C-alpha positions in Angstrom: -28.6 -23.9 -9.1 -30.4 -21.9 -11.8 -32.0 -18.7 -10.4 -34.3 -16.1 -11.9 -34.4 -12.7 -10.2 -37.6 -10.8 -10.4 -37.9 -7.1 -9.1 -39.3 -3.8 -10.4 -36.1 -2.1 -9.5 -33.2 -2.5 -11.9 -30.9 -1.5 -9.1 -32.2 -4.2 -6.8 -31.9 -6.8 -9.6 -28.3 -5.7 -10.3 -27.2 -5.8 -6.6 -28.7 -9.4 -6.2 -27.2 -10.6 -9.5 -23.7 -9.2 -8.7 -23.6 -10.7 -5.2 -25.1 -14.0 -6.0 -22.6 -14.6 -8.8 -19.9 -14.8 -6.3 -21.2 -18.1 -4.9 -20.2 -21.3 -6.4 -22.9 -23.3 -7.9 -25.4 -20.4 -8.6 -26.2 -19.4 -12.2 -28.5 -16.3 -12.7 -30.3 -17.4 -15.8 -32.7 -14.3 -16.0 -33.3 -11.0 -14.3 -36.8 -9.5 -15.0 -39.1 -6.9 -13.7 -42.6 -8.6 -13.4 -44.4 -11.9 -13.2 -45.3 -12.2 -16.9 -41.5 -11.9 -17.7 -40.7 -14.4 -15.0 -43.0 -16.9 -16.5 -41.6 -16.3 -20.0 -38.0 -16.8 -18.7 -39.0 -19.9 -16.7 -40.5 -21.5 -19.7 -37.1 -21.2 -21.5 -34.6 -21.5 -18.9 -36.3 -24.0 -16.5 -34.9 -22.4 -13.3 -34.5 -24.2 -9.9 -35.8 -21.3 -7.9 -37.1 -17.7 -8.4 -36.3 -14.7 -6.0 -39.2 -12.3 -6.3 -39.4 -8.9 -4.9 -42.4 -8.1 -6.9 -45.9 -7.4 -5.2 -48.0 -10.6 -6.0 -51.4 -8.9 -5.7 -52.8 -7.8 -9.1 -54.5 -10.3 -11.4 -51.6 -10.5 -13.8 -49.0 -11.2 -11.2 -51.2 -13.8 -9.5 -51.9 -15.7 -12.8 -48.2 -15.7 -13.7 -47.0 -17.0 -10.3 -49.8 -19.5 -10.2 -48.7 -21.1 -13.4 -45.0 -20.9 -12.3 -45.8 -22.8 -9.0 -48.7 -25.0 -9.9 -47.9 -25.9 -13.5 -44.1 -25.7 -13.6 -43.5 -26.5 -9.8 -40.8 -23.8 -9.4 -40.3 -22.7 -5.8 -40.3 -19.1 -4.9 -38.3 -17.0 -2.4 -40.3 -13.8 -1.7 -38.6 -10.6 -0.6 -41.0 -8.3 1.0 -40.4 -4.7 2.5 -44.0 -3.9 3.1 -47.4 -5.5 3.0 -47.3 -8.8 1.2 -50.2 -11.1 0.4 -49.0 -14.6 -0.3 -51.6 -16.6 -2.3 -52.2 -20.2 -1.0 -50.8 -21.7 -4.2 -47.3 -20.3 -3.6 -46.0 -23.5 -2.1 -43.2 -24.2 -1.7 -42.2 -20.8 -0.8 -40.2 -18.8 1.8 -40.4 -15.2 2.9 -37.6 -12.8 3.8 -37.4 -9.3 4.7 -36.5 -7.2 1.8 -33.7 -4.7 3.0 -33.1 -1.1 1.8 -30.4 -0.6 -0.8 -27.7 -0.5 1.9 -28.9 -3.7 3.5 -27.7 -6.1 0.9 -24.8 -7.1 3.1 -22.7 -10.1 3.6 -25.0 -11.2 6.5 -28.0 -10.8 4.2 -26.6 -13.1 1.7 -25.4 -15.5 4.4 -29.1 -15.9 5.3 -30.4 -16.0 1.8 -28.2 -18.7 0.4 -29.3 -21.4 2.8 -32.9 -20.6 2.2 -32.3 -21.1 -1.6 -30.7 -24.4 -1.0 -33.6 -25.4 1.2 -36.1 -24.4 -1.5 -34.3 -26.3 -4.2 -33.8 -29.7 -2.4 -35.6 -32.6 -4.0 -38.3 -32.9 -1.4 -39.6 -29.4 -1.8 -39.7 -29.0 -5.5 -43.2 -30.3 -6.1 -46.1 -28.1 -5.2 -49.5 -29.5 -4.6 -52.0 -26.7 -5.4 -55.2 -28.4 -4.3 -55.5 -31.0 -1.6 -52.5 -29.8 0.5 -53.7 -26.2 0.8 -54.3 -24.8 4.4 -57.7 -24.9 5.9 -60.5 -25.2 6.4 -59.5 -23.5 9.7 -60.7 -24.7 13.0 -58.8 -22.5 15.5 -57.4 -18.9 15.6 -54.3 -18.2 17.8 -53.0 -14.7 18.4 -49.8 -13.6 19.9 -48.5 -10.2 20.9 -46.3 -8.2 23.1 -45.5 -4.5 23.2 -48.4 -2.5 21.8 -50.5 -5.8 21.8 -53.6 -4.6 23.6 -54.6 -2.0 21.0 -53.6 -4.2 18.1 -55.6 -7.1 19.3 -58.7 -5.1 20.1 -58.6 -3.6 16.5 -58.3 -7.1 15.0 -61.0 -8.7 17.2 -63.5 -5.8 16.8 -63.1 -6.3 13.1 -64.2 -9.9 13.1 -67.8 -9.0 13.5 -70.4 -11.2 15.5 -70.8 -14.9 15.2 -67.2 -15.7 14.4 -67.1 -19.4 13.9 -63.8 -20.2 15.7 -62.5 -20.1 19.2 -59.7 -17.5 19.6 -56.7 -18.3 21.9 -54.5 -15.3 22.8 -51.2 -15.0 24.4 -49.9 -11.6 25.5 -46.8 -10.7 27.4 -48.1 -9.2 30.5 -47.1 -8.5 34.0 -48.5 -10.4 37.0 -51.5 -8.6 38.3 -52.4 -6.8 35.1 -54.0 -9.7 33.2 -57.5 -9.5 34.7 -57.8 -5.7 34.1 -56.7 -6.2 30.5 -59.2 -9.0 30.0 -61.9 -6.7 31.4 -60.8 -3.9 29.2 -60.9 -6.0 26.0 -64.3 -7.3 27.0 -65.6 -3.7 27.1 -63.9 -2.8 23.8 -64.7 -5.9 21.8 -68.3 -6.3 22.5 -68.7 -8.7 19.7 -66.7 -11.3 21.5 -66.9 -12.9 25.0 -63.4 -12.2 26.5 -62.1 -14.0 29.5 -58.9 -15.3 31.1 -58.4 -19.0 30.1 -59.0 -21.6 32.9 -57.3 -25.0 33.1 -59.3 -27.7 31.6 -62.0 -25.6 30.0 -63.4 -26.2 26.5 -62.9 -23.3 24.1 -66.0 -22.3 22.2 -66.5 -20.3 19.0 -67.0 -16.6 19.5 -64.9 -16.5 22.6 -61.5 -15.2 23.3 -59.4 -16.9 25.8 -56.4 -15.0 27.1 -53.4 -16.6 28.7 -53.2 -15.5 32.5 -50.0 -13.8 33.5 -47.1 -16.3 34.5 -49.0 -19.3 32.8 -48.3 -20.8 29.5 -51.6 -21.4 27.5 -51.6 -24.4 25.4 -54.1 -26.8 23.9 -54.1 -30.1 25.8 -56.1 -32.1 23.3 -59.0 -31.7 20.8 -62.4 -33.4 21.4 -64.0 -35.4 18.7 -66.3 -32.5 17.8 -63.2 -30.5 17.1 -63.4 -28.3 20.2 -59.9 -27.6 22.0 -59.5 -28.3 25.6 -57.1 -25.8 27.2 -54.3 -26.3 29.7 -52.4 -23.7 31.8 -48.9 -24.7 32.2 -46.2 -23.9 34.8 -43.4 -25.1 32.5 -40.1 -23.1 32.6 -40.3 -19.8 30.8 -39.2 -19.8 27.2 -36.6 -17.2 26.5 -37.5 -15.7 29.9 -41.2 -15.5 28.9 -44.2 -17.1 30.6 -46.6 -17.0 28.9 -44.8 -17.6 25.7 -46.5 -17.3 22.3 -44.4 -20.1 21.0 -45.9 -22.6 23.5 -49.4 -21.7 22.3 -48.6 -21.8 18.5 -46.8 -25.1 18.7 -49.6 -26.9 20.6 -52.0 -25.6 18.0 -49.9 -26.6 15.1 -49.3 -30.0 16.5 -53.0 -30.8 17.0 -54.6 -28.8 14.0 -51.8 -28.9 11.5 -53.2 -27.4 8.2 -56.4 -26.3 10.1 -54.5 -23.9 12.3 -54.6 -20.1 11.7 -52.3 -17.8 13.6 -51.7 -14.1 13.7 -48.4 -12.6 15.2 -48.8 -8.9 16.1 -46.6 -6.1 17.3 -43.8 -7.0 20.0 -40.3 -6.8 21.1 -38.0 -9.8 20.7 -38.6 -13.0 18.8 -41.3 -14.9 20.6 -43.7 -16.6 18.2 -41.3 -16.8 15.3 -40.5 -20.5 15.9 -44.1 -21.3 16.5 -45.1 -19.5 13.2 -42.5 -21.5 11.4 -43.8 -24.8 12.8 -47.4 -23.9 11.8 -46.2 -23.2 8.2 -44.3 -26.5 8.1 -47.3 -28.3 9.3 -49.5 -26.8 6.5 -51.2 -24.1 8.5 -51.5 -20.4 7.8 -49.9 -17.4 9.5 -50.3 -13.7 9.2 -47.7 -11.3 10.7 -48.3 -7.6 11.2 -46.4 -5.3 8.9 -43.7 -2.9 10.1 -45.8 0.2 9.1 -48.3 -0.4 11.9 -46.2 -2.1 14.6 -45.4 -0.4 17.8 -42.3 -2.6 17.8 -41.4 -4.5 14.7 -39.5 -7.3 16.7 -41.7 -10.4 16.8 -43.2 -10.1 13.3 -39.7 -9.4 11.7 -38.3 -12.5 13.4 -41.1 -14.6 12.1 -40.5 -13.4 8.5 -36.7 -14.0 8.9 -37.5 -17.6 10.2 -39.8 -18.3 7.1 -42.9 -18.4 9.3 -45.0 -15.6 7.7 -47.4 -16.7 4.9 -48.6 -13.1 4.8 -47.4 -9.7 6.0 -50.3 -7.2 6.4 -50.8 -3.8 8.2 -53.1 -4.1 11.1 -56.1 -2.5 9.5 -56.2 -5.3 6.9 -55.8 -8.4 9.2 -59.3 -8.9 10.4 -60.7 -8.7 6.8 -58.1 -11.2 5.7 -59.0 -13.5 8.6 -62.6 -13.5 7.6 -61.7 -14.3 4.0 -59.6 -17.2 5.1 -62.2 -18.6 7.5 -64.8 -18.1 4.7 -62.7 -20.1 2.4 
C-alpha cells in the first residue's frame, strides 16, 4: 500500500510516518504540507491512498484535491481536529478525529489501519464525481441528546421561512417532557410549525416533527409525490434508548438513499453514529457538530470515528450549510 501523508505540521507528518512504517505492506512514498504538493507527489508516485490533515477549504486546496479524487481516483483519509468542510467530490473518503500530539497511540493506529485498507480495496478506488453525488435532498433528519434543545433551536431558526423540506427530529427526552419541549421550540422557532409526530401522518415541508418520548420515530414509506409517511414504533430500545436517533436515520437512509440529509448534534454516547454511517454508505450527506460548540462531544465524535461524518461544523455554520446543500 503506497501512502502519501499531507499535513501542515512537520511533527505530525513525522509521527504518522514513523508509526506507519512499522506495519507490513505500507510504504510512505511522500510526506508533504499542502494539497498542491500532494498532487505533485501523486502524479509521480501514484499512491493507493492519501492521509490528509490539511484544511480543504481554500480554492487552492479544493482544486488540488478535486484533481486528486476526480481525475486520478485516489481515495483520501481525512484527519480533522476542528471544523471540516468535505466537498462532495471527495469520494471515496473517510473521516477520523485528529488527535493531539499525545494521542497518536497504538489504539489510534489500530483504528487507522483498517480504514486505510477499506479505502484501498478494489471496489472503492474509482470515484464518480458527477452522477453519484448526494442530492437533490428530499428530507432533513436531525438527532441530538444532551444540549440538544438549544442546538436544534439555533439550527432551525437559521433555516429561514419556506424551507423546502420536512424536518424529522429525534431528541433523547424523558417521558412527560416532550410536549413542553415541542411547545418551547414552536415559540422559539417561529419560522417553522413544530409538533410532536403522530403515527401515520404525512410530513410536509416547513414543518418539524419531533419524536415523542418513549417512541421511535421512523419513516414508514414514501408516497409517490415524495412525501414521507411517519410511524411511531414501540420496538425495543436501542442501546437503552427510545427514541433512538439510529432508528430515524436508518429508515430515512433506506428510503431516500442519496437524497437523505442528516445532522447529528451535541449529545452523550454514540447514538446516531451507525445511522450516519449508513446514510453515507447509501450516498446521502451528513453534518455533525464540531467539538468547539457541543455541550457534550459524544455522539458527533462517535459518528466521525465510524466514518459517518461528511462534514464537521460548529453549530453557528450548520444552518447556512444546510441551505447551501438544499439549494444545490
